[in-house]
All heavy atoms as an XYZ file, in Angstrom:
805
protein
N      18.990     20.576    -54.662
C      18.057     19.599    -54.159
C      16.707     19.885    -54.797
O      16.281     21.030    -54.879
C      17.999     19.726    -52.630
C      17.538     18.488    -51.944
S      17.482     18.657    -50.146
C      18.975     17.833    -49.690
N      16.028     18.835    -55.187
C      14.726     19.022    -55.822
C      13.673     19.362    -54.775
O      13.903     19.305    -53.576
C      14.336     17.750    -56.577
O      14.098     16.711    -55.647
N      12.497     19.703    -55.223
C      11.417     20.106    -54.328
C      11.048     19.026    -53.327
O      10.881     19.291    -52.141
N      10.926     17.770    -53.811
C      10.561     16.684    -52.912
C      11.687     16.344    -51.952
O      11.453     16.025    -50.789
C      10.167     15.440    -53.702
C       8.785     15.566    -54.269
C       8.453     15.773    -55.566
C       7.568     15.527    -53.551
N       7.109     15.861    -55.718
C       6.521     15.709    -54.479
C       7.238     15.363    -52.213
C       5.193     15.730    -54.114
C       5.902     15.375    -51.857
C       4.899     15.556    -52.798
N      12.909     16.402    -52.396
C      14.054     16.113    -51.532
C      14.150     17.113    -50.390
O      14.398     16.747    -49.244
N      13.930     18.384    -50.707
C      13.938     19.415    -49.675
C      12.778     19.214    -48.703
O      12.939     19.345    -47.492
C      13.851     20.806    -50.324
C      13.907     21.985    -49.374
C      15.223     21.996    -48.630
C      13.709     23.281    -50.144
N      11.636     18.857    -49.231
C      10.459     18.612    -48.400
C      10.705     17.462    -47.420
O      10.394     17.550    -46.229
C       9.251     18.299    -49.292
C       7.994     18.022    -48.542
C       7.289     19.041    -47.918
C       7.516     16.725    -48.437
C       6.130     18.778    -47.221
C       6.362     16.450    -47.736
C       5.666     17.486    -47.126
N      11.304     16.376    -47.914
C      11.599     15.212    -47.066
C      12.653     15.570    -46.032
O      12.547     15.189    -44.858
C      12.041     14.013    -47.930
C      12.585     12.888    -47.072
C      10.884     13.522    -48.784
N      13.684     16.318    -46.419
C      14.742     16.698    -45.488
C      14.198     17.581    -44.374
O      14.508     17.383    -43.192
C      15.865     17.409    -46.238
N      13.372     18.569    -44.728
C      12.786     19.451    -43.721
C      11.861     18.667    -42.804
O      11.857     18.855    -41.582
C      12.043     20.634    -44.400
C      11.206     21.396    -43.397
C      13.036     21.560    -45.074
N      11.099     17.740    -43.371
C      10.214     16.905    -42.550
C      10.988     16.053    -41.562
O      10.595     15.915    -40.406
N      12.097     15.482    -42.022
C      12.924     14.653    -41.143
C      13.513     15.479    -40.006
O      13.534     15.049    -38.847
C      14.026     13.973    -41.942
N      13.981     16.679    -40.337
C      14.548     17.558    -39.302
C      13.476     17.944    -38.294
O      13.712     17.951    -37.079
C      15.197     18.806    -39.948
C      15.529     19.845    -38.904
C      16.447     18.400    -40.709
N      12.279     18.252    -38.770
C      11.196     18.611    -37.862
C      10.806     17.433    -36.964
O      10.535     17.615    -35.773
C       9.977     19.104    -38.639
C      10.100     20.511    -39.234
C       8.880     20.841    -40.076
C      10.282     21.534    -38.136
N      10.769     16.236    -37.526
C      10.455     15.064    -36.719
C      11.501     14.824    -35.635
O      11.171     14.527    -34.481
C      10.332     13.826    -37.596
C       9.032     13.684    -38.382
C       9.119     12.488    -39.316
C       7.854     13.535    -37.447
N      12.773     14.960    -36.002
C      13.841     14.776    -35.024
C      13.787     15.846    -33.946
O      13.970     15.567    -32.760
C      15.203     14.780    -35.710
C      15.531     13.542    -36.541
C      16.834     13.744    -37.296
C      15.616     12.315    -35.654
N      13.541     17.091    -34.332
C      13.460     18.179    -33.355
C      12.282     17.977    -32.415
O      12.386     18.199    -31.203
C      13.348     19.521    -34.073
N      11.168     17.529    -32.941
C       9.994     17.278    -32.105
C      10.252     16.135    -31.131
O       9.895     16.212    -29.957
C       8.769     16.944    -32.987
O       8.578     18.007    -33.919
C       7.522     16.767    -32.164
N      10.889     15.083    -31.600
C      11.208     13.951    -30.729
C      12.178     14.366    -29.629
O      12.017     13.994    -28.465
C      11.794     12.809    -31.550
N      13.180     15.159    -29.979
C      14.140     15.635    -28.990
C      13.450     16.495    -27.942
O      13.665     16.336    -26.743
C      15.269     16.417    -29.665
C      16.227     17.025    -28.685
C      17.163     16.231    -28.047
C      16.189     18.374    -28.393
C      18.041     16.771    -27.136
C      17.068     18.925    -27.476
C      17.998     18.121    -26.851
N      12.591     17.411    -28.378
C      11.887     18.281    -27.438
C      10.956     17.464    -26.539
O      10.844     17.723    -25.336
C      11.096     19.336    -28.194
N      10.291     16.469    -27.109
C       9.420     15.614    -26.305
C      10.188     14.835    -25.255
O       9.749     14.713    -24.105
N      11.357     14.319    -25.622
C      12.190     13.598    -24.656
C      12.707     14.524    -23.573
O      12.804     14.139    -22.413
C      13.365     12.917    -25.352
C      12.952     11.695    -26.117
O      11.917     11.108    -25.837
N      13.745     11.300    -27.093
N      13.038     15.740    -23.934
C      13.530     16.712    -22.958
C      12.445     17.042    -21.940
O      12.688     17.058    -20.732
C      14.002     17.980    -23.671
C      14.636     19.049    -22.796
C      15.909     18.509    -22.162
C      14.937     20.285    -23.619
N      11.233     17.282    -22.423
C      10.124     17.585    -21.522
C       9.815     16.389    -20.636
O       9.602     16.528    -19.427
C       8.880     18.027    -22.326
C       7.656     18.096    -21.452
C       9.133     19.365    -22.996
N       9.808     15.203    -21.201
C       9.509     13.995    -20.425
C      10.568     13.744    -19.360
O      10.243     13.329    -18.246
C       9.393     12.798    -21.347
N      11.820     14.002    -19.666
C      12.870     13.765    -18.680
C      12.784     14.749    -17.524
O      13.136     14.426    -16.403
C      14.251     13.852    -19.334
O      14.527     15.177    -19.721
N      12.291     15.936    -17.779
C      12.137     16.902    -16.686
C      10.933     16.591    -15.817
O      10.862     17.037    -14.683
C      12.037     18.309    -17.242
C      13.340     18.742    -17.864
C      13.294     20.146    -18.333
N      14.509     20.424    -19.059
C      15.352     21.374    -18.740
N      15.088     22.155    -17.739
N      16.435     21.554    -19.449
N       9.986     15.847    -16.346
C       8.801     15.485    -15.574
C       8.996     14.232    -14.742
O       8.182     13.924    -13.904
C       7.620     15.262    -16.510
C       7.094     16.525    -17.105
C       5.860     16.242    -17.905
N       5.389     17.461    -18.529
C       4.543     17.501    -19.523
N       4.066     16.373    -20.027
N       4.148     18.638    -20.031
N      10.071     13.513    -14.977
C      10.303     12.267    -14.249
C      10.527     12.563    -12.777
O      11.097     13.576    -12.403
C      11.515     11.538    -14.803
C      11.255     10.932    -16.130
C      12.420     10.055    -16.570
N      12.235      9.663    -17.932
C      13.095      9.903    -18.907
N      14.227     10.512    -18.656
N      12.842      9.516    -20.135
N      10.123     11.624    -11.952
C      10.340     11.764    -10.522
C      11.781     11.445    -10.194
O      12.505     10.864    -10.981
C       9.427     10.817     -9.764
C       7.994     11.158     -9.933
C       7.163     10.231     -9.120
N       5.769     10.642     -9.244
C       4.791     10.012     -8.688
N       5.022      8.949     -7.976
N       3.566     10.431     -8.833
N      12.162     11.796     -8.980
C      13.518     11.479     -8.555
C      13.654      9.965     -8.456
O      12.687      9.267     -8.139
C      13.827     12.122     -7.190
O      12.898     11.606     -6.229
C      13.717     13.625     -7.263
N      14.840      9.432     -8.711
C      15.014      7.977     -8.666
C      14.667      7.377     -7.313
O      14.080      6.319     -7.234
C      16.495      7.783     -8.991
C      16.912      9.007     -9.693
C      16.039     10.109     -9.164
N      14.998      8.063     -6.232
C      14.720      7.503     -4.913
C      13.220      7.413     -4.668
O      12.749      6.477     -4.058
C      15.388      8.334     -3.830
C      16.889      8.267     -3.888
C      17.503      8.841     -2.649
N      18.917      9.026     -2.792
C      19.810      8.072     -2.652
N      19.433      6.856     -2.397
N      21.094      8.325     -2.786
N      12.475      8.396     -5.142
C      11.032      8.355     -4.958
C      10.433      7.226     -5.781
O       9.526      6.536     -5.320
C      10.404      9.698     -5.342
C       8.929      9.858     -5.012
C       8.684      9.661     -3.526
C       8.446     11.224     -5.443
N      10.940      7.009     -6.983
C      10.401      5.921     -7.794
C      10.756      4.556     -7.187
O       9.982      3.616     -7.311
C      10.884      6.022     -9.231
O      12.271      5.875     -9.306
N      11.891      4.438     -6.516
C      12.234      3.194     -5.827
C      11.248      2.962     -4.692
O      10.772      1.843     -4.479
C      13.691      3.237     -5.292
C      13.968      2.099     -4.331
C      14.675      3.215     -6.440
N      10.884      4.032     -3.979
C       9.900      3.903     -2.908
C       8.549      3.478     -3.474
O       7.885      2.604     -2.929
C       9.768      5.219     -2.143
C       8.596      5.218     -1.201
C       8.638      4.477     -0.027
C       7.446      5.916     -1.502
C       7.558      4.442      0.824
C       6.362      5.885     -0.653
C       6.421      5.154      0.518
O       5.349      5.123      1.342
N       8.139      4.107     -4.578
C       6.852      3.761     -5.193
C       6.858      2.297     -5.640
O       5.868      1.582     -5.474
C       6.578      4.662     -6.396
C       6.455      6.122     -6.060
C       5.027      6.533     -5.822
O       4.127      5.868     -6.341
O       4.834      7.512     -5.097
N       7.963      1.851     -6.213
C       8.070      0.460     -6.661
C       7.989     -0.504     -5.483
O       7.304     -1.528     -5.560
C       9.387      0.253     -7.424
O       9.425      1.164     -8.527
C       9.519     -1.159     -7.938
N       8.665     -0.163     -4.390
C       8.623     -1.046     -3.220
C       7.233     -1.074     -2.608
O       6.781     -2.114     -2.118
C       9.657     -0.610     -2.178
O       9.289      0.636     -1.605
N       6.524      0.052     -2.664
C       5.162      0.094     -2.142
C       4.233     -0.795     -2.973
O       3.408     -1.539     -2.435
C       4.656      1.538     -2.143
C       3.323      1.738     -1.465
C       2.897      3.195     -1.520
N       2.834      3.715     -2.873
C       1.832      3.479     -3.721
N       0.834      2.728     -3.357
N       1.840      4.002     -4.925
N       4.392     -0.743     -4.282
C       3.581     -1.595     -5.157
C       3.924     -3.074     -4.974
O       3.036     -3.932     -5.001
C       3.785     -1.186     -6.612
C       3.149      0.133     -6.932
C       3.263      0.463     -8.401
N       2.836      1.823     -8.622
C       3.489      2.708     -9.341
N       4.611      2.363     -9.929
N       3.033      3.925     -9.491
N       5.200     -3.371     -4.812
C       5.613     -4.764     -4.599
C       5.038     -5.298     -3.295
O       4.593     -6.454     -3.220
C       7.133     -4.867     -4.592
N       5.018     -4.452     -2.262
C       4.445     -4.872     -0.986
C       2.954     -5.150     -1.135
O       2.442     -6.138     -0.606
C       4.693     -3.808      0.073
C       4.192     -4.151      1.469
C       4.930     -5.364      2.014
C       4.346     -2.963      2.392
N       2.261     -4.311     -1.859
C       0.829     -4.526     -2.082
C       0.572     -5.820     -2.849
O      -0.337     -6.592     -2.509
C       0.250     -3.333     -2.846
O      -1.083     -3.557     -3.178
N       1.387     -6.058     -3.863
C       1.233     -7.277     -4.668
C       1.484     -8.519     -3.839
O       0.709     -9.488     -3.896
C       2.189     -7.236     -5.870
O       1.911     -6.080     -6.648
C       2.054     -8.476     -6.731
N       2.549     -8.515     -3.052
C       2.855     -9.703     -2.251
C       1.841     -9.892     -1.127
O       1.549    -11.024     -0.746
C       4.281     -9.641     -1.683
O       4.445     -8.432     -0.940
C       5.318     -9.728     -2.781
N       1.293     -8.788     -0.593
C       0.247     -8.922      0.428
C      -0.990     -9.585     -0.168
O      -1.620    -10.436      0.486
C      -0.096     -7.549      1.006
N      -1.334     -9.216     -1.393
C      -2.466     -9.862     -2.064
C      -2.177    -11.332     -2.331
O      -3.054    -12.184     -2.178
C      -2.807     -9.145     -3.366
C      -3.501     -7.836     -3.133
O      -4.142     -7.636     -2.103
N      -3.386     -6.930     -4.077
N      -0.950    -11.635     -2.745
C      -0.573    -13.016     -2.998
C      -0.683    -13.837     -1.705
O      -1.196    -14.953     -1.703
C       0.841    -13.073     -3.562
C       1.366    -14.439     -3.873
C       0.644    -15.556     -4.191
C       2.730    -14.844     -3.884
N       1.485    -16.625     -4.411
C       2.767    -16.212     -4.224
C       3.922    -14.185     -3.650
C       3.951    -16.922     -4.322
C       5.098    -14.890     -3.758
C       5.118    -16.250     -4.096
N      -0.219    -13.259     -0.594
C      -0.300    -13.946      0.699
C      -1.758    -14.184      1.083
O      -2.122    -15.278      1.530
C       0.413    -13.127      1.769
C       0.351    -13.670      3.199
C       0.970    -15.061      3.269
C       1.034    -12.718      4.149
N      -2.596    -13.189      0.900
C      -4.015    -13.320      1.239
C      -4.666    -14.432      0.411
O      -5.383    -15.286      0.943
C      -4.739    -11.996      1.010
C      -6.213    -12.026      1.361
C      -6.897    -10.721      1.011
N      -6.684    -10.299     -0.364
C      -7.342    -10.778     -1.416
N      -8.242    -11.725     -1.268
N      -7.098    -10.317     -2.634
N      -4.399    -14.427     -0.897
C      -4.997    -15.427     -1.785
C      -4.485    -16.829     -1.457
O      -5.267    -17.793     -1.393
C      -4.732    -15.069     -3.262
C      -5.093    -16.217     -4.190
C      -5.506    -13.810     -3.638
N      -3.195    -16.969     -1.232
C      -2.654    -18.300     -0.931
C      -3.160    -18.797      0.415
O      -3.407    -19.998      0.583
C      -1.128    -18.298     -0.981
O      -0.600    -17.486      0.043
N      -3.364    -17.882      1.373
C      -3.923    -18.286      2.664
C      -5.369    -18.758      2.505
O      -5.768    -19.777      3.088
C      -3.838    -17.124      3.652
C      -4.213    -17.541      5.057
O      -3.803    -18.642      5.478
O      -4.919    -16.765      5.727
N      -6.146    -18.028      1.706
C      -7.525    -18.447      1.446
C      -7.568    -19.790      0.702
O      -8.387    -20.654      1.023
C      -8.264    -17.385      0.642
C      -8.569    -16.134      1.424
C      -9.163    -15.028      0.576
O      -9.329    -15.235     -0.650
O      -9.451    -13.960      1.129
N      -6.681    -19.948     -0.274
C      -6.628    -21.219     -1.011
C      -6.219    -22.375     -0.102
O      -6.715    -23.494     -0.244
C      -5.684    -21.119     -2.207
C      -6.260    -20.272     -3.318
O      -7.460    -20.023     -3.374
N      -5.393    -19.819     -4.207
N      -5.307    -22.092      0.830
C      -4.889    -23.138      1.764
C      -6.054    -23.522      2.670
O      -6.249    -24.714      2.978
C      -3.695    -22.667      2.591
C      -3.144    -23.719      3.485
N      -3.520    -23.840      4.803
C      -2.251    -24.721      3.249
C      -2.885    -24.868      5.343
N      -2.107    -25.412      4.420
N      -6.834    -22.535      3.088
C      -7.994    -22.830      3.933
C      -9.033    -23.661      3.174
O      -9.731    -24.490      3.770
C      -8.623    -21.537      4.430
N      -9.122    -23.447      1.869
C     -10.059    -24.221      1.047
C      -9.494    -25.583      0.648
O     -10.202    -26.416      0.087
C     -10.421    -23.439     -0.215
C     -11.230    -22.161      0.001
C     -11.360    -21.393     -1.306
C     -12.604    -22.505      0.561
N      -8.209    -25.772      0.887
C      -7.582    -27.041      0.549
C      -7.046    -27.115     -0.868
O      -6.712    -28.192     -1.350
N      -6.959    -25.986     -1.552
C      -6.463    -25.994     -2.936
C      -5.018    -25.542     -3.049
O      -4.477    -25.496     -4.146
C      -7.336    -25.086     -3.821
O      -7.324    -23.766     -3.294
C      -8.761    -25.592     -3.870
N      -4.386    -25.167     -1.932
C      -2.984    -24.745     -1.964
C      -2.217    -25.498     -0.894
O      -2.758    -25.815      0.170
C      -2.866    -23.237     -1.737
N      -0.962    -25.763     -1.181
C      -0.138    -26.479     -0.211
C       0.458    -25.496      0.798
O       0.442    -24.281      0.606
C       0.986    -27.233     -0.928
O       1.902    -26.318     -1.485
N       1.009    -26.053      1.851
C       1.655    -25.233      2.874
C       2.878    -24.536      2.296
O       3.180    -23.402      2.669
C       2.063    -26.113      4.070
O       0.903    -26.823      4.517
C       2.607    -25.291      5.206
N       3.572    -25.192      1.376
C       4.748    -24.581      0.748
C       4.385    -23.312     -0.014
O       5.162    -22.350     -0.024
C       5.435    -25.571     -0.192
C       6.176    -26.649      0.566
O       6.498    -26.479      1.744
N       6.437    -27.769     -0.092
N       3.225    -23.290     -0.652
C       2.796    -22.085     -1.371
C       2.538    -20.934     -0.404
O       2.859    -19.784     -0.695
C       1.548    -22.386     -2.198
C       1.812    -23.312     -3.360
C       0.546    -23.719     -4.094
O      -0.544    -23.221     -3.747
O       0.652    -24.545     -5.006
N       1.968    -21.244      0.753
C       1.738    -20.203      1.762
C       3.074    -19.695      2.296
O       3.273    -18.485      2.459
C       0.841    -20.732      2.910
C       0.680    -19.687      4.003
C      -0.519    -21.156      2.378
N       4.000    -20.601      2.540
C       5.322    -20.205      3.037
C       6.047    -19.362      1.996
O       6.676    -18.340      2.329
C       6.151    -21.448      3.429
C       7.608    -21.084      3.698
C       5.533    -22.126      4.634
N       5.962    -19.730      0.723
C       6.593    -18.941     -0.342
C       6.005    -17.541     -0.428
O       6.735    -16.562     -0.580
C       6.439    -19.648     -1.692
C       7.278    -20.899     -1.805
O       8.221    -21.061     -0.993
O       6.992    -21.713     -2.705
N       4.694    -17.442     -0.330
C       4.074    -16.118     -0.408
C       4.424    -15.274      0.810
O       4.641    -14.071      0.702
C       2.557    -16.242     -0.570
O       1.982    -16.865      0.560
N       4.505    -15.907      1.988
C       4.884    -15.168      3.190
C       6.332    -14.703      3.110
O       6.652    -13.580      3.498
C       4.674    -16.021      4.444
C       4.924    -15.257      5.715
C       4.030    -14.278      6.141
C       6.061    -15.479      6.476
C       4.262    -13.555      7.295
C       6.304    -14.766      7.628
C       5.401    -13.802      8.040
O       5.639    -13.076      9.181
N       7.208    -15.547      2.573
C       8.609    -15.169      2.389
C       8.731    -13.972      1.454
O       9.470    -13.017      1.731
C       9.417    -16.351      1.833
O       9.297    -17.452      2.730
C      10.880    -15.998      1.658
N       7.993    -13.995      0.362
C       8.011    -12.867     -0.580
C       7.466    -11.603      0.074
O       7.987    -10.498     -0.146
C       7.203    -13.207     -1.822
N       6.430    -11.753      0.911
C       5.858    -10.600      1.603
C       6.874     -9.973      2.559
O       7.034     -8.760      2.596
C       4.593    -11.018      2.353
C       4.004     -9.916      3.196
C       3.299     -8.871      2.610
C       4.159     -9.913      4.579
C       2.769     -7.860      3.378
C       3.637     -8.900      5.356
C       2.937     -7.875      4.750
O       2.419     -6.861      5.511
N       7.566    -10.808      3.321
C       8.562    -10.295      4.269
C       9.711     -9.619      3.520
O      10.188     -8.550      3.923
C       9.072    -11.428      5.188
C      10.285    -10.982      5.995
C       7.956    -11.890      6.107
N      10.149    -10.210      2.412
C      11.215     -9.589      1.621
C      10.768     -8.245      1.047
O      11.545     -7.290      1.005
C      11.657    -10.528      0.507
C      12.422    -11.730      1.006
C      12.703    -12.741     -0.085
O      12.125    -12.700     -1.168
N      13.589    -13.690      0.209
N       9.512     -8.157      0.615
C       8.995     -6.887      0.095
C       8.901     -5.852      1.204
O       9.162     -4.663      0.985
C       7.627     -7.094     -0.557
N       8.523     -6.283      2.405
C       8.445     -5.358      3.544
C       9.828     -4.816      3.881
O      10.002     -3.623      4.117
C       7.825     -6.082      4.734
C       7.801     -5.308      6.013
C       6.837     -4.175      5.986
N       5.490     -4.688      6.130
C       4.430     -3.913      6.262
N       4.571     -2.614      6.256
N       3.250     -4.425      6.368
N      10.833     -5.679      3.874
C      12.203     -5.242      4.142
C      12.669     -4.268      3.058
O      13.296     -3.249      3.350
C      13.152     -6.462      4.246
C      14.616     -6.043      4.236
C      12.831     -7.260      5.499
N      12.345     -4.559      1.806
C      12.728     -3.658      0.709
C      12.040     -2.308      0.849
O      12.641     -1.264      0.557
C      12.371     -4.294     -0.632
N      10.794     -2.304      1.323
C      10.104     -1.036      1.506
C      10.754     -0.220      2.622
O      10.958      0.984      2.483
C       8.625     -1.254      1.817
C       7.883      0.070      1.898
C       6.476     -0.055      2.386
O       6.164     -0.942      3.167
N       5.630      0.842      1.929
N      11.083     -0.869      3.732
C      11.758     -0.146      4.810
C      13.109      0.387      4.359
O      13.518      1.483      4.741
C      11.924     -1.038      6.035
C      10.643     -1.278      6.801
C      10.386     -2.497      7.404
C       9.675     -0.288      6.916
C       9.217     -2.725      8.104
C       8.501     -0.506      7.611
C       8.283     -1.724      8.199
O       7.126     -1.944      8.894
N      13.800     -0.383      3.547
C      15.088      0.066      3.011
C      14.901      1.280      2.098
O      15.676      2.234      2.149
C      15.757     -1.079      2.258
C      17.246     -0.896      2.137
O      17.848     -0.302      3.048
O      17.808     -1.360      1.125
N      13.856      1.263      1.274
C      13.579      2.400      0.391
C      13.202      3.635      1.192
O      13.612      4.758      0.859
C      12.473      2.043     -0.591
N      12.439      3.454      2.268
C      12.077      4.587      3.128
C      13.321      5.169      3.776
O      13.495      6.394      3.844
C      11.044      4.144      4.189
C       9.700      3.848      3.520
C      10.878      5.204      5.270
C       8.696      3.194      4.435
N      14.212      4.297      4.238
C      15.463      4.773      4.844
C      16.298      5.553      3.842
O      16.807      6.634      4.145
C      16.262      3.583      5.398
C      17.549      3.991      6.103
C      18.295      2.775      6.623
N      18.673      1.859      5.572
C      19.779      1.981      4.820
N      20.589      2.991      5.000
N      20.048      1.096      3.898
N      16.421      5.030      2.624
C      17.197      5.723      1.591
C      16.570      7.072      1.233
O      17.272      8.058      1.024
C      17.313      4.845      0.342
C      18.198      3.640      0.509
C      19.655      4.011      0.712
O      20.125      4.986      0.093
O      20.315      3.334      1.515
N      15.252      7.124      1.167
C      14.564      8.382      0.866
C      14.783      9.387      1.984
O      15.060     10.566      1.725
C      13.069      8.123      0.659
C      12.222      9.339      0.299
C      12.693      9.960     -1.018
C      10.758      8.947      0.213
N      14.691      8.940      3.226
C      14.931      9.849      4.353
C      16.365     10.357      4.380
O      16.610     11.535      4.675
C      14.588      9.150      5.671
C      13.107      8.999      5.867
O      12.310      9.737      5.281
N      12.714      8.040      6.683
N      17.327      9.489      4.065
C      18.725      9.932      4.012
C      18.940     10.960      2.899
O      19.675     11.935      3.066
C      19.651      8.731      3.818
C      19.822      7.814      5.023
C      20.647      6.592      4.651
C      20.462      8.563      6.178
N      18.289     10.748      1.756
C      18.414     11.701      0.655
C      17.789     13.048      1.022
O      18.346     14.112      0.720
C      17.761     11.140     -0.605
N      16.642     13.019      1.696
C      16.010     14.267      2.128
C      16.863     14.990      3.163
O      16.983     16.215      3.134
C      14.619     13.986      2.691
C      13.551     13.618      1.681
C      12.275     13.183      2.392
C      13.275     14.793      0.757
N      17.461     14.232      4.078
C      18.340     14.824      5.080
C      19.556     15.472      4.426
O      19.933     16.606      4.767
C      18.778     13.765      6.088
C      19.727     14.237      7.184
C      19.045     15.276      8.060
C      20.186     13.067      8.011
N      20.161     14.785      3.461
C      21.320     15.351      2.760
C      20.920     16.606      1.996
O      21.676     17.592      1.960
C      21.909     14.316      1.805
N      19.746     16.600      1.407
C      19.259     17.774      0.673
C      19.056     18.963      1.629
O      19.453     20.076      1.337
C      17.948     17.436     -0.038
C      17.338     18.584     -0.769
C      17.920     19.099     -1.919
C      16.168     19.160     -0.307
C      17.355     20.149     -2.598
C      15.598     20.234     -0.971
C      16.178     20.720     -2.121
N      18.445     18.689      2.777
C      18.206     19.767      3.737
C      19.522     20.293      4.314
O      19.661     21.499      4.529
C      17.296     19.283      4.844
C      15.884     19.111      4.382
C      14.973     18.660      5.472
N      13.620     18.505      4.975
C      12.707     17.764      5.529
N      12.986     17.112      6.645
N      11.510     17.680      5.013
N      20.460     19.419      4.562
C      21.762     19.861      5.060
C      22.506     20.687      4.019
O      23.193     21.655      4.339
C      22.604     18.670      5.497
C      22.162     17.984      6.800
C      23.004     16.740      7.058
C      22.241     18.939      7.978
N      22.363     20.308      2.755
C      23.005     21.064      1.673
C      22.390     22.461      1.547
O      23.074     23.407      1.159
C      22.876     20.314      0.349
N      21.120     22.597      1.904
C      20.458     23.902      1.852
C      20.744     24.729      3.099
O      20.419     25.895      3.146
C      18.942     23.737      1.721
C      18.497     23.289      0.370
C      16.964     23.209      0.307
O      16.320     22.951      1.314
N      16.450     23.446     -0.860
N      21.326     24.114      4.110
C      21.622     24.824      5.340
C      20.523     24.691      6.362
O      20.516     25.398      7.371
N      19.588     23.808      6.147
C      18.517     23.550      7.115
C      18.759     22.218      7.785
O      19.438     21.356      7.265
C      17.138     23.515      6.430
C      16.758     24.794      5.773
C      15.374     24.722      5.227
N      15.256     23.635      4.238
C      14.125     23.276      3.703
N      12.998     23.848      4.033
N      14.074     22.314      2.796
N      18.150     22.060      8.943
C      18.243     20.766      9.635
C      16.906     20.122      9.725
O      15.903     20.679      9.642
C      18.813     20.952     11.018
C      20.280     21.295     10.960
C      20.883     21.325     12.339
O      20.385     20.645     13.241
O      21.864     22.025     12.506
């Protein structure tokens, strides 16, 4: 292999090794899936609460229809149910973890 070919091959190997190591570190830093589901449901609830507030204000000003308020309220209630479901799943996972460790 010529000098440049060896240089390119070593560079490619180093780039791949660095990318692999970066992915490995990033995967270990990720949160548990159940916690991220809870975080997502919390953000969705906040977003839909803001949507409900804005649509209610717009309805009071006469720029939004009643259907828009009903749609935003429906989305808010669905987000609230999803958040309670995520909390329940997180609590069940914590309970299973504690039972597996021998604690109650």
